[in-house]
C-alpha positions in Angstrom: 178.8 120.6 119.1 177.7 120.0 115.5 181.2 120.7 114.1 182.9 118.6 116.8 180.6 115.6 116.1 181.5 115.7 112.4 185.2 115.4 113.3 184.7 112.4 115.7 186.5 109.4 114.2 187.6 107.5 117.3 185.0 105.0 118.5 186.2 105.3 122.1 185.8 109.1 122.2 182.4 108.8 120.7 181.5 106.2 123.3 182.2 108.8 126.1 179.8 111.2 124.4 177.2 108.5 123.9 177.2 107.7 127.6 176.5 111.4 128.4 173.6 111.5 126.0 171.5 108.5 126.8 168.9 110.3 128.8 166.5 111.1 125.9 165.1 107.6 126.2 165.2 107.9 130.0 161.8 106.3 130.2 163.4 103.1 128.8 165.2 101.2 131.6 168.7 101.6 130.2 170.3 99.4 132.9 167.9 96.6 132.1 168.5 96.9 128.4 172.2 96.9 129.0 171.9 93.7 131.0 170.1 92.1 128.0 172.8 93.2 125.5 176.0 93.0 127.4 177.6 90.4 125.2 181.2 90.9 124.5 182.7 89.6 121.3 186.0 89.8 119.5 186.1 92.2 116.6 186.2 95.8 115.7 189.8 96.9 116.3 192.3 96.1 119.0 191.8 99.6 120.4 188.0 99.5 120.1 186.7 96.0 120.3 183.0 95.5 119.3 180.4 94.7 122.0 176.7 94.5 121.5 176.3 96.7 124.6 178.4 99.4 122.9 176.3 99.2 119.8 173.2 99.5 121.9 174.6 102.6 123.6 175.4 104.1 120.1 171.8 103.4 119.1 170.5 105.2 122.2 172.7 108.1 121.2 170.7 108.5 118.0 167.5 108.9 120.0 169.2 111.6 122.1 170.2 113.4 118.8 166.5 113.6 117.9 165.7 115.6 121.0 167.0 119.1 119.9 164.7 118.8 116.9 161.7 117.3 118.7 161.3 119.3 121.9 160.1 122.3 119.9 158.2 122.5 116.7 160.9 122.2 114.0 159.9 118.9 112.4 156.2 119.8 112.6 156.4 123.2 111.0 154.8 122.2 107.6 151.7 121.1 109.6 150.5 124.7 109.9 149.7 124.5 106.2 146.8 122.1 106.8 143.2 123.2 107.1 143.1 121.9 110.7 145.8 124.1 112.3 146.5 127.8 112.6 148.7 130.0 114.7 148.6 133.6 116.0 147.7 136.1 113.3 150.3 138.5 114.7 153.2 138.7 117.1 156.2 136.4 117.1 154.8 133.4 115.2 156.0 134.4 111.8 157.9 131.1 111.3 154.7 129.2 111.6 152.5 131.8 109.9 154.5 131.5 106.7 153.2 127.9 106.3 149.7 128.9 107.5 149.3 131.5 104.7 151.5 129.6 102.2 154.0 132.4 101.8 157.1 130.3 102.3 160.5 131.8 103.0 163.6 129.8 102.3 165.5 131.2 105.2 162.8 130.1 107.8 164.8 129.4 111.0 162.7 126.4 111.8 163.4 124.6 108.6 167.1 125.5 108.8 167.3 124.1 112.3 165.5 120.9 111.1 168.0 120.4 108.4 171.0 120.8 110.7 169.5 118.6 113.4 168.7 115.9 110.9 172.3 116.0 109.7 173.5 115.2 113.2 171.0 112.3 113.5 172.1 110.9 110.1 175.8 111.2 111.1 175.2 109.3 114.4 173.1 106.6 112.7 175.5 106.3 109.9 178.5 105.6 112.2 176.5 103.1 114.2 175.3 101.3 111.0 178.9 101.0 109.8 179.9 99.7 113.2 177.2 97.0 113.2 177.7 96.0 109.5 181.5 95.8 110.1 181.0 93.3 112.8 178.5 91.2 110.8 180.6 91.2 107.7 184.2 91.1 108.8 184.4 89.3 112.1 185.0 85.6 111.5 182.0 83.3 112.4 184.2 81.5 114.8 184.5 84.7 116.9 180.7 85.3 117.0 178.0 83.6 119.1 174.4 83.3 118.1 173.1 85.8 120.6 175.5 88.5 119.4 174.6 88.0 115.8 170.8 88.2 116.6 171.0 91.2 118.8 173.4 93.0 116.4 171.0 92.5 113.5 168.1 93.8 115.7 170.0 96.9 116.5 171.0 97.4 112.9 167.3 97.2 112.1 166.5 99.8 114.7 169.2 102.1 113.3 167.9 101.8 109.8 164.4 102.5 111.1 165.5 105.7 112.8 167.4 106.8 109.7 164.3 106.2 107.6 162.2 108.4 109.9 164.6 111.3 109.1 164.9 110.7 105.4 161.1 110.4 105.1 160.3 113.5 107.1 163.0 115.5 105.1 161.3 114.3 101.9 157.9 115.4 103.2 159.2 118.9 104.0 161.6 119.6 101.1 160.6 117.2 98.4 164.3 116.1 98.3 167.1 115.1 100.6 170.8 114.8 101.0 171.1 111.1 100.9 174.0 110.6 103.3 174.1 107.0 104.5 177.6 107.2 106.1 179.4 110.2 107.5 182.5 109.0 105.7 180.8 109.5 102.3 178.5 112.6 102.8 176.1 113.5 100.0 177.6 116.0 97.6 174.3 116.7 95.8 170.6 116.5 96.6 168.5 113.5 95.7 165.0 113.5 94.3 162.0 111.6 95.8 162.5 108.4 93.7 166.0 107.8 94.9 165.2 108.7 98.5 162.1 106.5 98.6 164.1 103.6 97.2 166.7 104.0 99.9 164.0 104.2 102.6 162.3 101.1 101.2 165.6 99.2 101.2 166.4 100.2 104.8 162.9 99.4 106.1 162.7 96.0 104.4 166.0 95.2 106.2 164.6 96.5 109.4 161.5 94.4 109.1 163.6 91.3 108.6 165.9 92.1 111.5 163.7 93.6 114.2 161.9 91.5 116.8 158.1 91.2 116.9 158.2 93.2 120.1 161.0 94.9 122.2 160.8 93.1 125.5 160.3 95.4 128.5 159.7 98.5 126.4 156.5 100.4 126.8 154.6 102.0 124.0 157.0 101.2 121.2 159.6 103.7 122.3 162.0 101.5 120.4 160.6 100.1 117.1 159.6 96.5 116.6 158.8 94.7 113.3 155.3 96.2 113.3 156.7 99.7 113.8 158.8 99.3 110.6 155.9 97.9 108.6 153.7 100.8 109.8 156.3 103.4 108.7 156.8 101.6 105.4 153.1 101.7 104.8 153.2 105.5 105.3 156.1 105.8 103.0 154.3 103.8 100.3 151.2 106.0 100.7 153.3 109.1 100.0 155.1 107.4 97.2 151.7 106.7 95.5 150.7 110.3 95.8 152.2 113.6 94.7 154.8 114.2 93.3 155.6 110.7 91.9 152.0 109.4 91.7 153.1 105.8 91.5 149.8 104.2 92.1 151.3 100.7 92.3 152.6 101.6 95.7 149.0 101.5 97.2 149.0 97.8 97.0 152.3 97.7 98.8 151.0 100.1 101.5 147.9 97.9 102.0 150.1 94.8 102.3 152.3 96.3 105.0 149.4 97.8 107.0 147.4 94.5 106.8 150.4 92.7 108.2 150.5 95.1 111.1 146.8 94.7 111.8 146.9 90.9 111.5 149.8 90.7 113.9 148.9 93.5 116.3 148.9 91.2 119.3 152.5 90.1 118.6 153.5 93.7 118.4 151.5 94.9 121.4 149.4 97.3 119.3 145.7 98.1 119.5 143.3 101.1 119.8 142.9 102.7 123.2 139.4 102.0 124.4 138.6 105.8 124.9 139.9 108.4 122.4 140.2 111.2 124.9 142.5 109.2 127.2 145.2 109.2 124.5 146.2 112.8 125.3 146.7 112.5 129.0 150.3 112.8 130.1 149.9 109.6 132.3 149.1 107.7 129.1 152.2 108.8 127.2 153.1 105.1 126.7 150.1 103.1 125.4 149.2 100.3 123.1 148.1 102.6 120.3 151.6 103.8 119.7 153.2 102.0 116.8 156.2 104.2 117.4 156.7 107.2 119.7 159.5 109.5 120.8 159.7 109.7 124.6 160.7 112.6 126.8 162.2 112.8 130.3 162.0 116.0 132.3 164.3 114.7 135.0 167.1 114.4 132.4 166.5 117.9 131.1 165.0 116.5 127.8 161.4 117.6 128.1 158.7 118.3 125.5 157.7 121.9 124.9 155.1 121.6 122.1 152.2 121.1 124.4 150.5 122.8 127.4 151.0 126.6 127.0 151.9 126.2 123.3 148.2 125.5 122.7 146.8 128.4 124.6 146.4 132.1 123.6 148.4 134.8 125.2 146.9 137.1 127.8 144.5 136.3 130.6 143.2 133.9 131.6 145.7 131.4 130.0 148.9 133.4 129.3 149.8 131.0 126.6 152.3 130.9 123.8 149.9 131.6 120.8 151.4 128.8 118.9 149.0 126.0 117.9 145.3 126.5 117.5 142.5 124.9 115.5 141.0 126.5 112.4 137.5 127.8 113.2 135.9 126.3 110.1 137.5 123.0 110.8 136.1 123.0 114.3 132.7 124.0 113.0 132.7 121.1 110.4 134.0 118.5 112.9 131.3 115.9 113.6 129.8 116.2 117.0 130.4 113.4 119.6 133.0 112.0 122.0 135.9 112.4 119.5 135.2 116.1 119.1 135.0 116.5 122.9 138.4 114.7 123.2 140.0 116.6 120.4 139.1 120.2 121.6 138.8 122.0 124.9 135.1 122.6 124.3 134.5 123.9 127.8 136.6 127.0 127.0 134.7 130.0 125.8 137.1 130.4 122.9 134.8 132.6 120.8 135.4 135.4 123.3 139.1 135.1 123.9 140.6 138.6 123.7 143.9 137.9 122.0 142.7 135.5 119.3 139.4 133.7 119.1 140.5 130.3 118.0 139.4 126.8 119.2 141.9 125.2 121.6 143.1 121.7 120.9 143.0 119.3 123.9 145.6 117.3 121.9 148.0 120.2 122.3 146.9 122.2 125.4 146.1 119.0 127.2 142.7 117.7 128.5 141.0 119.8 131.1 142.8 119.3 134.5 145.5 117.1 133.0 148.5 119.5 133.1 149.2 122.1 135.7 148.3 125.7 134.9 151.1 127.4 133.0 152.8 124.1 132.1 155.1 124.4 129.1 157.5 121.6 129.9 155.9 118.2 129.8 156.6 114.5 129.3 154.0 114.0 126.7 155.2 111.5 124.0 155.2 112.3 120.3 153.0 109.5 118.8 154.9 109.2 115.5 152.5 106.6 114.2 149.3 105.5 115.9 147.5 102.2 115.3 144.4 104.2 114.2 146.5 105.7 111.4 147.5 102.2 110.3 143.9 101.1 110.2 142.9 104.0 108.0 145.9 103.6 105.8 144.8 100.0 105.2 141.3 101.0 104.4 142.3 103.7 101.9 145.2 101.8 100.3 143.2 98.6 99.8 140.4 100.6 98.2 142.8 102.5 95.9 144.5 99.3 94.8 141.2 97.5 94.1 141.7 95.0 96.9 138.8 95.8 99.3 138.2 93.1 101.8 136.0 92.7 104.9 139.0 93.8 106.9 139.1 97.1 104.9 135.6 98.0 106.1 136.3 96.7 109.6 139.4 98.8 109.9 137.5 102.0 109.0 134.7 101.0 111.3 136.9 100.3 114.3 138.1 103.9 114.2 134.5 105.2 113.8 133.2 103.1 116.7 135.9 104.3 119.0 135.2 107.9 117.9 131.7 107.4 119.2 133.1 105.9 122.4 131.7 102.5 121.6 133.5 99.1 122.0 135.6 99.3 118.8 135.7 95.5 118.3 131.9 95.1 118.3 129.9 95.9 115.1 127.4 98.6 115.6 124.9 99.5 112.9 124.6 103.1 114.3 128.1 104.0 113.1 129.3 101.2 110.8 129.6 101.9 107.1 129.7 99.0 104.6 129.3 100.7 101.2 130.4 103.8 99.4 133.7 105.2 98.2 135.9 103.6 100.8 139.1 105.6 99.8 137.3 108.9 100.2 135.6 107.7 103.4 139.0 106.8 104.9 140.5 110.2 103.9 137.7 112.0 105.6 138.0 109.8 108.7 141.7 110.6 108.8 140.8 114.3 108.7 138.9 114.0 111.9 140.9 111.3 113.7 144.3 112.9 113.1 143.2 116.5 113.6 145.8 118.7 115.2 148.6 116.1 115.0 150.4 118.0 112.2 149.6 115.2 109.7 146.7 116.6 107.7 149.0 118.8 105.6 150.7 115.7 104.2 147.4 114.1 103.2 146.5 117.3 101.4 149.9 117.2 99.5 149.8 113.6 98.5 146.3 113.9 97.2 146.8 117.4 95.7 143.9 118.9 97.7 145.7 122.0 99.0 144.0 124.5 96.8 140.6 123.0 97.5 141.1 122.8 101.3 142.8 126.2 101.8 140.8 128.4 99.4 139.2 131.2 101.5 135.6 130.0 101.1 136.5 126.6 102.4 138.1 128.1 105.5 135.7 131.0 106.3 133.8 130.6 109.6 130.1 130.0 109.1 128.5 130.0 112.5 131.0 131.0 115.3 130.2 134.4 116.8 131.4 136.4 119.7 129.2 137.7 122.6 128.1 140.6 120.4 126.8 138.3 117.7 129.6 139.1 115.3 130.8 136.4 113.0 134.4 135.5 113.7 137.0 136.1 111.0 139.4 133.8 109.3 142.6 134.7 111.1 145.3 133.6 108.6 143.8 133.4 105.1 146.1 131.7 102.6 147.5 134.6 100.5 150.3 132.6 98.9 150.5 130.2 96.0 148.2 127.2 96.6 149.5 125.2 93.5 151.6 122.1 93.8 154.6 124.3 92.9 154.5 125.6 96.4 154.0 122.4 98.4 157.6 122.0 99.5 160.0 124.2 101.4 163.1 125.6 99.7 166.5 124.4 101.1 167.7 127.2 103.4 170.2 129.5 101.7 172.8 128.9 104.5 172.7 125.2 103.7 173.2 125.8 100.0 176.1 128.1 100.7 177.8 125.4 102.8 177.2 122.7 100.2 178.1 124.0 96.7 176.9 120.8 95.1 173.4 121.2 96.4 171.1 122.7 93.7 167.5 123.4 94.8 165.4 123.8 91.6 
């Protein structure tokens, strides 16, 4: 299918494929969206005239192209490098364990699959961007109507957002990317972070200009709005400000974008969920805290297999997949309270599990009683950016840029109040903080708030904290014992290089062989 896609040139043929692939966003009412966008216009070619409905269908195709990468843990695999996540110390989890112990192998099948799947996404997005831009730039104004122009620009913004997600994640994994913006002109060499960040910034600024404040009739930001693009741009600026470029001027830009999301949250439909633990229930897979999410649809055969059994150990009583556990020391250090109860399955006697004594994430295995026993196929959404993340980005970025405001402290404290299961909009002296090193306080709050979401690793990288966080003393269990009173071991100690020379994955050899111009130094 990959080779066939690269040969597709005819718009009409591609349209047939698009119609067969729309089910990934099956939770979006596609018929309803089509009704809103079915505006025919003159343009394109005589053989393939442009319609906004056709462009919308092409955009939905890009979502479907994300599914092969998202339904398993390809795009998440660097997350096992964090001090919050571990995997099985033996068995078939070598592809994850390499990141856990920091002994990276260039030919890791997960990173190779990520690269190939991303190439398909960029090809689809690139074709659709060309289609949209061609209409906007070449069709005479006399042949356009206002609704067509507005909706085409919105869809162009959506496509640029989706492309930015892939470029950014690729940069986070490999530290470089093949900067292909159209399939007709594929990248012949790898681009470094400065060039890739610049392209992402350009794309997201255009997306912000074009996207609506909210996508009408769409739950949980399954399709991005203006606030989604600002949230992603804030995240991009945070990384840009950190390792490897360390351009600290980008903190001010990150703060600006995050602040605009916060100040306009009502227009975008964003806010914190009242109760932290409710976020991880399958019934809440669309919620107001999602600034952008990827949706899944079991009925269409496009399910999510990163949750449920993936978060349980093998053998009785769970017969799980041994894939995603919490680090013992991380669990020990985690502040007690409702957020800890919502993050972990604390009712499980994990210290005495026979296959591997590791804490179980409720965020991964599911809250108690939420998923059926043995569930490995779910409709859990992937919350790409949560509103809590935006609040903490603003707190940290405003502090690092010397622009602390009352909103900076309030953003931190809203997350802290919700963590204590208090009304997050009501000041509470029992948890609120109003002084201290705000940047460090925000980083620490991110550690707990985003635990087990495969994000901690990227904070460790941008702040160059990997060696500090992964050194054996920092990860060694201190108080967790089995029923015999024996202190539990650190299952996957980091035996590899913890310096910044080992932060990024190597480009897989098969990809280098297929692209002679790619040089991975």
